[in-house]
N, C-alpha and C positions, 0 to 999 in steps of 0.2 A: 853177620847174622848167624844164629845157631847156638850161641852160648846162653847159659842160664842167666836170667835177670838177677842182679845182685841185691835189689832193694824191693820193698813192697810199695813202690810208687810206679805210676804208669809212664812218667816222663821225668828225666833228671839230667843234670849237666855233669860232665866229667871234669873234676878239678885239675886233672893232669893234661887235658886236651881242650883248649879254649874253643876250638873250631868244630866241636861235635855236640850233638844232642842225642840222648838215648831214650828209646821207648820200648815198652813191651809190645811186640808184634802179635796182636790178638788173633790174627788169621789162623794160627796154628793151635790155639787152645780148643778143647781141653787136653789135647793129646801131647803137645809139646809146649814148654814155656821157653820162648825165645826173646832175645832182645835184638833191636835193630839200631844201628848207628846212622844218624842223619847228619850230613855235612853241608847242605846248602838249602836254600829256600825251595827249590824245585823238588827235592826229595821229601821235604816236609809236606808240601802240597800234595804230592803223590800219596804219602802215608795217610793223609786225612781223606782225600778223595776216594782212594781205593780201600779204605777202611782197615788199614793196618792198626789204626786207632779209631775209636768211635765213642759216642756218648758226649752229651753237651759239655760237661765240665772238662773232660779230657781233651776234646777238640779245642776248647778255648785255651787251655794250658799249653798244649802242643803248638798251637798257632803262635802263642806268645813267645815260645822258645824259637820258633821259626823266624819271628820278627827280629830276634836277637841275631840270628845268622844273617838275616837280610841287612841288618845294620853293618855287620862286618863286610858284606859284599858291597854295600853302597859306599863304604868309605874309600873304595878303590875307584869310584866314579868321580867325574868332574862336577856332577850335580847330585849331591847326597840325597836331597829331598825327593827328587824325581825318581832316582833309582830305588829308594826305599819304598815309595808309594806304589811303584809298579809291582814290586814284590808283595806288598800288602794286598794289592788288588788280586794278585794271583791266589793268595791264600783265601781271600774273601769269596772267591768264585767256587771253592771246592765243595762246600756243604751249605746250602742256603737256609735250611730250616732252623738249625740250632743258633739261637741269638748270642750264645757265649762267644762265638767266633768273632762277630762284629764288635762285641763288647771288648774283647781282648785287644783287637786292633786299635780301637779308640783309646784304650788305656795306655798302650805302649806309645801310640802317637803323641799323647799328652806328655809322657815322660821324655820323649825325644825333644819336644818343643822347649823344654826347660834347660836343655844342654846346648852349649855354644861351640862345640867343636866335634869333629868326627869321632875322636877317641872318647870324648865325654858321652856322645850319643850311643856308642857301643856299650859303654858301661851302664848307661841309663836303661837301655833295652834289656841287658842281662839282669839288672836288678829288678826291673818290672816283671820279667818272666818268672823269676824266682818268687817274687812277692805274690803274683797271681796264683802260683802253685801252692804256696804256703797258706794263703787265704782260703783256697779251695778246701784244703785239709781241715782247717779250723771250722769253716762253715759246715762241712759235712759231719764233723764230730758233734757240733751243736744240734744239727738236725736229728742225729741219733739220740741225743739227750732228751730233746722235746718229744720225739716220736715214742721213746720208751714210756713216757707218762701215758700216752694214748693207749699203747699196747697193754700196759698194766691195768688201766681202767677197763678195757675191753675184756681182759682175762678175768678180772674180778667179777664180771657179770655172768660168768660161766660157773657151773658146778665146780666145787673145790677139786683141784688136781687135774681138771680136764685140759687137754692140749689146745692152745690157741691156734686156729687154722687161718693162714694168711695166703692170699693169692697174689702173685706177681705177674707182670707182663714185661717182656724184653729184659734188658740188663741195665739196671740203674745202680749197680754196685761200684766197688772201688775201681774196677776196670773202666767204668764210664766216667770217672772223675780222676782224681790224683790219689786219694786214699778214701776209705770208709764208704763212699758212695752216698746217694741220696735216699732212695727207697730201701736200700739194704742196711743203712746205718742204724735205724731203730731195731731192725731184726738182730744185727750183731750185738747191739747194746742189751737187748732183751735176753738173748742167749747167754751173754756173759753174766747177766744178773740172775740166771737160773730159772727164768720163766719158761715153762714147758710150751714149746711151739713147734709147728710143722708148716712148711712152705709148699704150696702147690705152684710149680714153676711152668708157666706157659712156654711151649717150645719156641714160639715167636717166629713163624714163617714170614718172609722167605729165607732169611739169613740165620735163623735158629739161634739168636743170641741168648735166649733163655735156656734152651737145651744144652748149649755149648759153654756159655760164659757164666750165667747165674749159677748153674749147677756146679761148675768147677769152683767158683767162689765159696758156695755154701758147703761143698765137700771139704775144701781146705779149712773152713772154720768149724767143721763138725756140726753144722746145723741140719736137722732132719728135713728131708724134702722129697718130693715126688714130681717127676716130669709128666706133664699132660699135654695132649693135643690142644691147639689153640681154641677149638670149639667146645672144649669140655667144661669151661668155667661156668657157663650158665647152668648146666646140669648139676654141678656141684653146689651151686648156690640154691637151686631148687630143693636139693636134698638136705640143706642145712649144714653143709660140710665146709662152708667158708664163713669166717667170722668178720673178715675185713679184706678189702682189696687195697694194695699199696703199690703205687707206681711212681715213676719219675716223670719228667717232662723236658722237652728240648726248647720250649718257648712258652711263656705264660704272659697274658695280658694283665693290665692293671684292674681289669674287671673280673679276673679269675678264670677265664677260659684258658685251656692248655692245648698245645700240640705235642703229641707223643707218638711213639711207634704205632704203625698201622694196627688196628685191632683194639686199641685202648678204648675207643668210643663204644664198641660193642660190649666190653666188660663193664663200662660205666652204666650202660642201659640195663644190662642184666642185674647189676648190683642194685640199681634203683628199683627195679621191678620186684626184687626179693628182699628189699629193706636191709641190704648189706652196706655198711659204711664204706665209702670210696675215698681214699686219701691220696693226695699227690705231694711228694716231697721234692723240694727244690731250694737251691741257694738263691739269694737275691740277684746274682748275676744272670739268672735265667729269665728274669722279668724283662719284657719289652714294654717300657713305659709309654712309648709313642704309639703302640698299636691300638687302633680304635675298634677294628672289626676283625676278629680272628679269622673267620672264613675268607674274608676279602684280602686282608693284609699280610697274613703269614704265608710265605712261599712254601708249598708242599713239594718236596723233592721227588722227582720221578727218576728211578734208577734203571739200570740195564734189565730188560725183560728176562735175560738169561738167568737172573737170580730166582725167577719164578719157574722157568721151564727146566732148570737143572738144579741138582742138589749135590753138595760136597760133603764127604764124610771120610771116615777112617776105615780102610779095609784091613781087617785083622790078619787075614792070611798073608798078604803081601807086606804089611806093616808100612803102608803109605797112604797119602791122601788120594782119593779118587773123586771124579765128578761124573755123575750119571744124569741122563735125560729123564724127565718125568712125563712130558707131554709130547704129542706128535709134532714132527717138524712143520706140519702144515697149520698148526694152531698158533694164533697170535697170543701174546701175553702183555699185560700191563703191570707196572710195578710202582705204585705210590708207596712211599716209605713211611708217611705219617698221616694221622688224621687229627681232627679237632674234637676235643671233649668240652662241651659247654659247661659253664660254671654251675648251672642249676643241677648238674648230676654229681657234683663234687661235694663231699661232706665237709672237708677242710683241707687247707694247705699247711704243710709242715715246713717251716723255714728255719734259718739259723737264729732268728729273733723270737721264734715261738710259733704257735699254731693259730690260724685264723680262718674264718669262713671265706669262701671263694667269692668275695664281692669287693667292689671298689672301696667302700667305706672301711671295712675291716683291714684290707691290705694297706690302705693309707694310714690306718692307725699304727700299724707295725713299722711302716716306712714313710713317716711324715716328710722326710727330706728328699723324697724321690725326685729324680730329674730324668731327662732323656737318656742319660748314659751313666747310671750310678754304678759304683763298685760294690762288692760284698759289704753288707752292713755288719761291721764288727764292733 
């Protein structure tokens, strides 16, 4: 750990070291860009659980690579299947809300079932992990292309030359996937196309993924942006300073309801009240086709209350990370990481196959072959 990441992907394999998986360790951004080398399933589970990596697509891709390491470990066991399944269960237990994790496990499990020896299973797992990462990149690129059309249409409705104002929540950028991102993919595409735009970036308490990660990404890409407190979005919408809200999601139902970072629901309510379009960008791997009732069936992760009572940042004078307490020792804290935004508040979903309304009929029209565990629709 500590070296600069050599690629613009969040997870990758080392061609010279078959027993290692590399990730960007996001805990140190935006102040340091570090990579971490993971050599066993336990370290991959730790990286996911303790948020060295985060974001639906990234979690799925890193888990897939962890399952490749699990296959290497299971090959040394007398019962490959039992050993591999135990390690898969460990990975599944790390982050319950993002469906991409379970989807990746199912995808790699299917790849292993088609192989007839331990060595073949290792190669099948490796291939599946790389395939999942590559498909994530292609899906997010296409989300950007479809989203660009929406941004152009919205910009065309403004007086000529006026800047398009976009509000984001949390980080659904390339750090949350493998490349490109979901919600940021249309922004990057629009910026590259020369569309004048500005992004309002929610800080996204309690872990501040907006203030730390989205801002870093946008700065690296040269996209104009401003960090705001989470509770500022409604005020900006009332003042006519937001043209559209664009977020990602960690799990979506076939009815169009979505689970995303805590606070997304409040942004959707404010957008509806102020007639501001609210878009959700996602690859098809983020759909949970089996989910009947989002509020009942989507597990909402509850994290360490210390993330609420304390805050981590960079101390300029000492040049190091510091953690400080925000609330009294005697005060209890609760830390729900996600909330549910119902489909009725969502203007449209942006997927790799195109844009659709957030309802079962329109989603089914884009994904007619959907089943309980589909892969990205390419």
